[in-house]
N, CA, C and O atoms as a GROMACS GRO file, in nm:
protein
  412
    1UNK      N    1  15.721  -3.814  15.814
    1UNK     CA    2  15.685  -3.771  15.945
    1UNK      C    3  15.815  -3.735  16.018
    1UNK      O    4  15.916  -3.805  16.012
    2UNK      N    5  15.806  -3.615  16.091
    2UNK     CA    6  15.918  -3.564  16.154
    2UNK      C    7  15.945  -3.643  16.284
    2UNK      O    8  15.854  -3.691  16.352
    3UNK      N    9  16.071  -3.652  16.313
    3UNK     CA   10  16.110  -3.726  16.435
    3UNK      C   11  16.102  -3.628  16.549
    3UNK      O   12  16.165  -3.522  16.548
    4UNK      N   13  16.023  -3.666  16.650
    4UNK     CA   14  15.997  -3.571  16.763
    4UNK      C   15  16.100  -3.594  16.872
    4UNK      O   16  16.121  -3.708  16.915
    5UNK      N   17  16.165  -3.487  16.919
    5UNK     CA   18  16.269  -3.501  17.022
    5UNK      C   19  16.198  -3.506  17.154
    5UNK      O   20  16.101  -3.434  17.171
    6UNK      N   21  16.237  -3.583  17.244
    6UNK     CA   22  16.176  -3.584  17.374
    6UNK      C   23  16.279  -3.531  17.487
    6UNK      O   24  16.397  -3.567  17.491
    7UNK      N   25  16.225  -3.450  17.569
    7UNK     CA   26  16.300  -3.392  17.676
    7UNK      C   27  16.242  -3.427  17.817
    7UNK      O   28  16.120  -3.430  17.836
    8UNK      N   29  16.329  -3.452  17.910
    8UNK     CA   30  16.289  -3.491  18.042
    8UNK      C   31  16.269  -3.371  18.135
    8UNK      O   32  16.209  -3.382  18.243
    9UNK      N   33  16.320  -3.256  18.090
    9UNK     CA   34  16.308  -3.140  18.177
    9UNK      C   35  16.322  -3.010  18.093
    9UNK      O   36  16.362  -3.019  17.977
   10UNK      N   37  16.291  -2.896  18.144
   10UNK     CA   38  16.314  -2.768  18.075
   10UNK      C   39  16.461  -2.743  18.060
   10UNK      O   40  16.504  -2.694  17.955
   11UNK      N   41  16.539  -2.774  18.159
   11UNK     CA   42  16.681  -2.758  18.161
   11UNK      C   43  16.741  -2.841  18.048
   11UNK      O   44  16.842  -2.800  17.990
   12UNK      N   45  16.687  -2.951  18.015
   12UNK     CA   46  16.737  -3.032  17.900
   12UNK      C   47  16.689  -2.971  17.762
   12UNK      O   48  16.758  -2.974  17.660
   13UNK      N   49  16.562  -2.915  17.772
   13UNK     CA   50  16.509  -2.855  17.643
   13UNK      C   51  16.575  -2.723  17.601
   13UNK      O   52  16.595  -2.699  17.482
   14UNK      N   53  16.610  -2.634  17.702
   14UNK     CA   54  16.646  -2.507  17.673
   14UNK      C   55  16.775  -2.493  17.576
   14UNK      O   56  16.773  -2.406  17.489
   15UNK      N   57  16.878  -2.571  17.588
   15UNK     CA   58  16.989  -2.570  17.485
   15UNK      C   59  16.938  -2.601  17.342
   15UNK      O   60  16.985  -2.541  17.244
   16UNK      N   61  16.845  -2.692  17.332
   16UNK     CA   62  16.783  -2.725  17.205
   16UNK      C   63  16.707  -2.598  17.151
   16UNK      O   64  16.722  -2.558  17.035
   17UNK      N   65  16.628  -2.538  17.237
   17UNK     CA   66  16.548  -2.422  17.205
   17UNK      C   67  16.642  -2.306  17.156
   17UNK      O   68  16.609  -2.241  17.057
   18UNK      N   69  16.757  -2.278  17.224
   18UNK     CA   70  16.851  -2.178  17.182
   18UNK      C   71  16.909  -2.213  17.051
   18UNK      O   72  16.931  -2.124  16.970
   19UNK      N   73  16.936  -2.339  17.025
   19UNK     CA   74  17.003  -2.380  16.902
   19UNK      C   75  16.902  -2.359  16.774
   19UNK      O   76  16.942  -2.343  16.658
   20UNK      N   77  16.771  -2.361  16.812
   20UNK     CA   78  16.669  -2.329  16.706
   20UNK      C   79  16.657  -2.173  16.676
   20UNK      O   80  16.578  -2.132  16.591
   21UNK      N   81  16.730  -2.095  16.744
   21UNK     CA   82  16.728  -1.953  16.736
   21UNK      C   83  16.867  -1.897  16.704
   21UNK      O   84  16.909  -1.800  16.768
   22UNK      N   85  16.940  -1.954  16.609
   22UNK     CA   86  17.069  -1.908  16.575
   22UNK      C   87  17.080  -1.782  16.499
   22UNK      O   88  17.183  -1.714  16.500
   23UNK      N   89  16.969  -1.750  16.431
   23UNK     CA   90  16.953  -1.632  16.343
   23UNK      C   91  16.917  -1.505  16.427
   23UNK      O   92  16.816  -1.503  16.496
   24UNK      N   93  17.001  -1.403  16.419
   24UNK     CA   94  16.979  -1.280  16.496
   24UNK      C   95  16.848  -1.214  16.467
   24UNK      O   96  16.781  -1.168  16.559
   25UNK      N   97  16.808  -1.209  16.340
   25UNK     CA   98  16.676  -1.152  16.318
   25UNK      C   99  16.566  -1.228  16.370
   25UNK      O  100  16.468  -1.164  16.410
   26UNK      N  101  16.566  -1.358  16.376
   26UNK     CA  102  16.472  -1.435  16.445
   26UNK      C  103  16.458  -1.406  16.597
   26UNK      O  104  16.350  -1.394  16.654
   27UNK      N  105  16.577  -1.397  16.654
   27UNK     CA  106  16.586  -1.366  16.802
   27UNK      C  107  16.528  -1.227  16.826
   27UNK      O  108  16.455  -1.209  16.923
   28UNK      N  109  16.560  -1.128  16.741
   28UNK     CA  110  16.512  -0.998  16.761
   28UNK      C  111  16.352  -0.989  16.744
   28UNK      O  112  16.281  -0.919  16.816
   29UNK      N  113  16.311  -1.060  16.651
   29UNK     CA  114  16.155  -1.066  16.631
   29UNK      C  115  16.091  -1.134  16.750
   29UNK      O  116  15.985  -1.090  16.795
   30UNK      N  117  16.152  -1.241  16.804
   30UNK     CA  118  16.099  -1.300  16.929
   30UNK      C  119  16.094  -1.186  17.039
   30UNK      O  120  15.994  -1.166  17.108
   31UNK      N  121  16.209  -1.114  17.048
   31UNK     CA  122  16.212  -1.006  17.150
   31UNK      C  123  16.102  -0.910  17.138
   31UNK      O  124  16.038  -0.875  17.238
   32UNK      N  125  16.076  -0.865  17.015
   32UNK     CA  126  15.971  -0.763  16.990
   32UNK      C  127  15.838  -0.827  17.022
   32UNK      O  128  15.755  -0.763  17.087
   33UNK      N  129  15.815  -0.948  16.980
   33UNK     CA  130  15.688  -1.013  17.019
   33UNK      C  131  15.664  -1.030  17.164
   33UNK      O  132  15.556  -1.002  17.215
   34UNK      N  133  15.768  -1.076  17.232
   34UNK     CA  134  15.762  -1.094  17.383
   34UNK      C  135  15.741  -0.967  17.453
   34UNK      O  136  15.663  -0.962  17.548
   35UNK      N  137  15.809  -0.859  17.410
   35UNK     CA  138  15.786  -0.723  17.461
   35UNK      C  139  15.639  -0.680  17.448
   35UNK      O  140  15.580  -0.624  17.541
   36UNK      N  141  15.583  -0.706  17.331
   36UNK     CA  142  15.445  -0.667  17.302
   36UNK      C  143  15.345  -0.751  17.397
   36UNK      O  144  15.246  -0.700  17.448
   37UNK      N  145  15.380  -0.873  17.411
   37UNK     CA  146  15.297  -0.958  17.506
   37UNK      C  147  15.300  -0.901  17.636
   37UNK      O  148  15.194  -0.884  17.697
   38UNK      N  149  15.415  -0.867  17.689
   38UNK     CA  150  15.427  -0.817  17.827
   38UNK      C  151  15.346  -0.682  17.838
   38UNK      O  152  15.273  -0.658  17.934
   39UNK      N  153  15.365  -0.600  17.735
   39UNK     CA  154  15.290  -0.469  17.736
   39UNK      C  155  15.149  -0.496  17.726
   39UNK      O  156  15.077  -0.431  17.804
   40UNK      N  157  15.090  -0.581  17.644
   40UNK     CA  158  14.954  -0.609  17.635
   40UNK      C  159  14.905  -0.666  17.771
   40UNK      O  160  14.798  -0.625  17.816
   41UNK      N  161  14.975  -0.756  17.836
   41UNK     CA  162  14.936  -0.804  17.968
   41UNK      C  163  14.924  -0.690  18.065
   41UNK      O  164  14.822  -0.677  18.132
   42UNK      N  165  15.024  -0.608  18.074
   42UNK     CA  166  15.030  -0.490  18.169
   42UNK      C  167  14.908  -0.402  18.136
   42UNK      O  168  14.841  -0.360  18.231
   43UNK      N  169  14.876  -0.373  18.017
   43UNK     CA  170  14.766  -0.290  17.982
   43UNK      C  171  14.627  -0.355  18.020
   43UNK      O  172  14.532  -0.290  18.063
   44UNK      N  173  14.627  -0.483  18.001
   44UNK     CA  174  14.504  -0.553  18.034
   44UNK      C  175  14.476  -0.543  18.184
   44UNK      O  176  14.365  -0.513  18.227
   45UNK      N  177  14.578  -0.568  18.262
   45UNK     CA  178  14.563  -0.554  18.410
   45UNK      C  179  14.543  -0.412  18.453
   45UNK      O  180  14.462  -0.387  18.543
   46UNK      N  181  14.611  -0.318  18.394
   46UNK     CA  182  14.596  -0.178  18.430
   46UNK      C  183  14.455  -0.116  18.398
   46UNK      O  184  14.404  -0.032  18.472
   47UNK      N  185  14.397  -0.161  18.288
   47UNK     CA  186  14.273  -0.104  18.238
   47UNK      C  187  14.160  -0.199  18.258
   47UNK      O  188  14.045  -0.159  18.236
   48UNK      N  189  14.184  -0.331  18.300
   48UNK     CA  190  14.081  -0.418  18.313
   48UNK      C  191  14.009  -0.448  18.182
   48UNK      O  192  13.893  -0.492  18.181
   49UNK      N  193  14.079  -0.424  18.071
   49UNK     CA  194  14.022  -0.453  17.934
   49UNK      C  195  14.061  -0.595  17.894
   49UNK      O  196  14.160  -0.617  17.824
   50UNK      N  197  13.982  -0.686  17.939
   50UNK     CA  198  14.013  -0.830  17.917
   50UNK      C  199  14.016  -0.877  17.781
   50UNK      O  200  14.082  -0.976  17.750
   51UNK      N  201  13.944  -0.805  17.691
   51UNK     CA  202  13.944  -0.839  17.551
   51UNK      C  203  14.086  -0.830  17.485
   51UNK      O  204  14.118  -0.896  17.386
   52UNK      N  205  14.164  -0.743  17.550
   52UNK     CA  206  14.307  -0.722  17.496
   52UNK      C  207  14.380  -0.856  17.505
   52UNK      O  208  14.476  -0.876  17.431
   53UNK      N  209  14.341  -0.945  17.586
   53UNK     CA  210  14.406  -1.073  17.589
   53UNK      C  211  14.402  -1.155  17.463
   53UNK      O  212  14.482  -1.246  17.439
   54UNK      N  213  14.306  -1.120  17.385
   54UNK     CA  214  14.292  -1.182  17.250
   54UNK      C  215  14.409  -1.146  17.156
   54UNK      O  216  14.438  -1.213  17.057
   55UNK      N  217  14.472  -1.038  17.192
   55UNK     CA  218  14.589  -0.997  17.110
   55UNK      C  219  14.721  -1.066  17.146
   55UNK      O  220  14.819  -1.062  17.071
   56UNK      N  221  14.721  -1.130  17.266
   56UNK     CA  222  14.849  -1.183  17.318
   56UNK      C  223  14.903  -1.294  17.221
   56UNK      O  224  15.018  -1.287  17.179
   57UNK      N  225  14.823  -1.393  17.186
   57UNK     CA  226  14.888  -1.494  17.093
   57UNK      C  227  14.919  -1.431  16.959
   57UNK      O  228  15.019  -1.471  16.900
   58UNK      N  229  14.846  -1.339  16.906
   58UNK     CA  230  14.879  -1.277  16.776
   58UNK      C  231  15.009  -1.198  16.791
   58UNK      O  232  15.096  -1.206  16.704
   59UNK      N  233  15.022  -1.126  16.898
   59UNK     CA  234  15.151  -1.048  16.921
   59UNK      C  235  15.265  -1.142  16.926
   59UNK      O  236  15.360  -1.128  16.850
   60UNK      N  237  15.258  -1.238  17.014
   60UNK     CA  238  15.365  -1.327  17.042
   60UNK      C  239  15.409  -1.416  16.927
   60UNK      O  240  15.526  -1.420  16.889
   61UNK      N  241  15.306  -1.490  16.872
   61UNK     CA  242  15.338  -1.585  16.767
   61UNK      C  243  15.366  -1.524  16.625
   61UNK      O  244  15.441  -1.582  16.546
   62UNK      N  245  15.304  -1.412  16.595
   62UNK     CA  246  15.317  -1.365  16.464
   62UNK      C  247  15.469  -1.320  16.440
   62UNK      O  248  15.529  -1.350  16.337
   63UNK      N  249  15.520  -1.254  16.532
   63UNK     CA  250  15.674  -1.213  16.519
   63UNK      C  251  15.760  -1.336  16.523
   63UNK      O  252  15.851  -1.350  16.442
   64UNK      N  253  15.733  -1.427  16.617
   64UNK     CA  254  15.818  -1.542  16.623
   64UNK      C  255  15.807  -1.630  16.501
   64UNK      O  256  15.909  -1.682  16.454
   65UNK      N  257  15.686  -1.651  16.448
   65UNK     CA  258  15.676  -1.737  16.336
   65UNK      C  259  15.734  -1.674  16.210
   65UNK      O  260  15.786  -1.750  16.128
   66UNK      N  261  15.732  -1.544  16.188
   66UNK     CA  262  15.796  -1.481  16.077
   66UNK      C  263  15.944  -1.505  16.089
   66UNK      O  264  16.011  -1.533  15.990
   67UNK      N  265  15.994  -1.495  16.209
   67UNK     CA  266  16.135  -1.515  16.226
   67UNK      C  267  16.173  -1.659  16.190
   67UNK      O  268  16.273  -1.679  16.121
   68UNK      N  269  16.100  -1.757  16.233
   68UNK     CA  270  16.135  -1.891  16.201
   68UNK      C  271  16.116  -1.928  16.056
   68UNK      O  272  16.206  -1.988  15.997
   69UNK      N  273  16.004  -1.895  15.995
   69UNK     CA  274  15.973  -1.927  15.860
   69UNK      C  275  16.056  -1.860  15.757
   69UNK      O  276  16.094  -1.921  15.656
   70UNK      N  277  16.086  -1.726  15.783
   70UNK     CA  278  16.154  -1.647  15.678
   70UNK      C  279  16.303  -1.620  15.704
   70UNK      O  280  16.378  -1.590  15.611
   71UNK      N  281  16.344  -1.632  15.835
   71UNK     CA  282  16.487  -1.598  15.851
   71UNK      C  283  16.564  -1.726  15.910
   71UNK      O  284  16.672  -1.761  15.865
   72UNK      N  285  16.502  -1.790  16.011
   72UNK     CA  286  16.569  -1.911  16.070
   72UNK      C  287  16.552  -2.030  15.974
   72UNK      O  288  16.635  -2.121  15.970
   73UNK      N  289  16.444  -2.028  15.897
   73UNK     CA  290  16.416  -2.142  15.801
   73UNK      C  291  16.400  -2.276  15.865
   73UNK      O  292  16.453  -2.378  15.821
   74UNK      N  293  16.319  -2.269  15.978
   74UNK     CA  294  16.288  -2.392  16.048
   74UNK      C  295  16.144  -2.384  16.111
   74UNK      O  296  16.083  -2.277  16.116
   75UNK      N  297  16.097  -2.489  16.153
   75UNK     CA  298  15.967  -2.496  16.220
   75UNK      C  299  15.976  -2.455  16.368
   75UNK      O  300  16.063  -2.505  16.440
   76UNK      N  301  15.890  -2.368  16.414
   76UNK     CA  302  15.888  -2.332  16.560
   76UNK      C  303  15.881  -2.450  16.653
   76UNK      O  304  15.803  -2.542  16.631
   77UNK      N  305  15.960  -2.448  16.754
   77UNK     CA  306  15.954  -2.563  16.858
   77UNK      C  307  15.819  -2.562  16.917
   77UNK      O  308  15.784  -2.666  16.975
   78UNK      N  309  15.736  -2.462  16.912
   78UNK     CA  310  15.602  -2.457  16.966
   78UNK      C  311  15.510  -2.568  16.913
   78UNK      O  312  15.420  -2.620  16.979
   79UNK      N  313  15.542  -2.599  16.785
   79UNK     CA  314  15.456  -2.705  16.722
   79UNK      C  315  15.472  -2.848  16.803
   79UNK      O  316  15.376  -2.925  16.814
   80UNK      N  317  15.585  -2.872  16.851
   80UNK     CA  318  15.615  -3.000  16.914
   80UNK      C  319  15.615  -2.994  17.074
   80UNK      O  320  15.586  -3.090  17.144
   81UNK      N  321  15.652  -2.871  17.121
   81UNK     CA  322  15.680  -2.854  17.262
   81UNK      C  323  15.622  -2.722  17.309
   81UNK      O  324  15.698  -2.632  17.343
   82UNK      N  325  15.488  -2.709  17.310
   82UNK     CA  326  15.425  -2.577  17.325
   82UNK      C  327  15.468  -2.517  17.469
   82UNK      O  328  15.512  -2.402  17.478
   83UNK      N  329  15.453  -2.596  17.573
   83UNK     CA  330  15.476  -2.534  17.699
   83UNK      C  331  15.622  -2.501  17.728
   83UNK      O  332  15.650  -2.395  17.785
   84UNK      N  333  15.712  -2.587  17.691
   84UNK     CA  334  15.853  -2.569  17.704
   84UNK      C  335  15.890  -2.446  17.618
   84UNK      O  336  15.970  -2.363  17.662
   85UNK      N  337  15.835  -2.432  17.501
   85UNK     CA  338  15.860  -2.327  17.412
   85UNK      C  339  15.824  -2.192  17.468
   85UNK      O  340  15.899  -2.095  17.457
   86UNK      N  341  15.704  -2.189  17.529
   86UNK     CA  342  15.656  -2.065  17.601
   86UNK      C  343  15.755  -2.026  17.707
   86UNK      O  344  15.796  -1.910  17.717
   87UNK      N  345  15.795  -2.124  17.789
   87UNK     CA  346  15.888  -2.095  17.895
   87UNK      C  347  16.021  -2.050  17.828
   87UNK      O  348  16.083  -1.955  17.876
   88UNK      N  349  16.065  -2.115  17.722
   88UNK     CA  350  16.191  -2.087  17.659
   88UNK      C  351  16.188  -1.946  17.600
   88UNK      O  352  16.291  -1.879  17.602
   89UNK      N  353  16.083  -1.900  17.551
   89UNK     CA  354  16.079  -1.766  17.498
   89UNK      C  355  16.094  -1.662  17.601
   89UNK      O  356  16.161  -1.562  17.575
   90UNK      N  357  16.038  -1.677  17.718
   90UNK     CA  358  16.058  -1.583  17.832
   90UNK      C  359  16.198  -1.593  17.888
   90UNK      O  360  16.257  -1.490  17.919
   91UNK      N  361  16.254  -1.714  17.902
   91UNK     CA  362  16.391  -1.727  17.948
   91UNK      C  363  16.493  -1.669  17.845
   91UNK      O  364  16.590  -1.605  17.886
   92UNK      N  365  16.473  -1.692  17.710
   92UNK     CA  366  16.561  -1.633  17.617
   92UNK      C  367  16.546  -1.482  17.620
   92UNK      O  368  16.646  -1.411  17.608
   93UNK      N  369  16.423  -1.430  17.636
   93UNK     CA  370  16.406  -1.281  17.651
   93UNK      C  371  16.489  -1.229  17.770
   93UNK      O  372  16.554  -1.126  17.754
   94UNK      N  373  16.490  -1.292  17.884
   94UNK     CA  374  16.565  -1.255  18.000
   94UNK      C  375  16.707  -1.262  17.967
   94UNK      O  376  16.783  -1.170  17.998
   95UNK      N  377  16.747  -1.370  17.905
   95UNK     CA  378  16.890  -1.388  17.869
   95UNK      C  379  16.946  -1.288  17.767
   95UNK      O  380  17.064  -1.256  17.763
   96UNK      N  381  16.852  -1.243  17.686
   96UNK     CA  382  16.892  -1.138  17.589
   96UNK      C  383  16.915  -1.004  17.662
   96UNK      O  384  17.010  -0.932  17.633
   97UNK      N  385  16.826  -0.973  17.754
   97UNK     CA  386  16.843  -0.854  17.830
   97UNK      C  387  16.968  -0.855  17.920
   97UNK      O  388  17.032  -0.752  17.943
   98UNK      N  389  17.000  -0.974  17.969
   98UNK     CA  390  17.119  -0.988  18.056
   98UNK      C  391  17.244  -1.011  17.982
   98UNK      O  392  17.349  -1.024  18.044
   99UNK      N  393  17.240  -1.016  17.845
   99UNK     CA  394  17.357  -1.029  17.762
   99UNK      C  395  17.407  -1.171  17.746
   99UNK      O  396  17.513  -1.193  17.688
  100UNK      N  397  17.332  -1.269  17.797
  100UNK     CA  398  17.365  -1.409  17.785
  100UNK      C  399  17.347  -1.463  17.646
  100UNK      O  400  17.422  -1.549  17.599
  101UNK      N  401  17.245  -1.410  17.579
  101UNK     CA  402  17.209  -1.446  17.443
  101UNK      C  403  17.218  -1.314  17.358
  101UNK      O  404  17.161  -1.211  17.394
  102UNK      N  405  17.288  -1.323  17.250
  102UNK     CA  406  17.306  -1.209  17.159
  102UNK      C  407  17.183  -1.157  17.094
  102UNK      O  408  17.097  -1.236  17.054
  103UNK      N  409  17.169  -1.028  17.081
  103UNK     CA  410  17.056  -0.972  17.002
  103UNK      C  411  17.088  -0.991  16.864
  103UNK      O  412  17.011  -0.952  16.776
   0.00000   0.00000   0.00000
């Protein structure tokens, strides 16, 4: 059984999250998936096509999980910390755009 890390706050979790994304291909795949999620959400709101929401988890997780399983060679943090991981993905996305995290 895997040892589950416990975090008291997102600020405490985020450095761990970033350490789980050391592979640039993994980060790029996350970026693509998050971009697709944002696009799908925007299209859903613009068109009122609520069924598009079904594509959100597929777009977000498929790219991220390919990055983790095939390039990073680790288990996604989502499995143990789903909410913090969701926040972490959007913060890392912002940090990549701002140049704080490398592409």
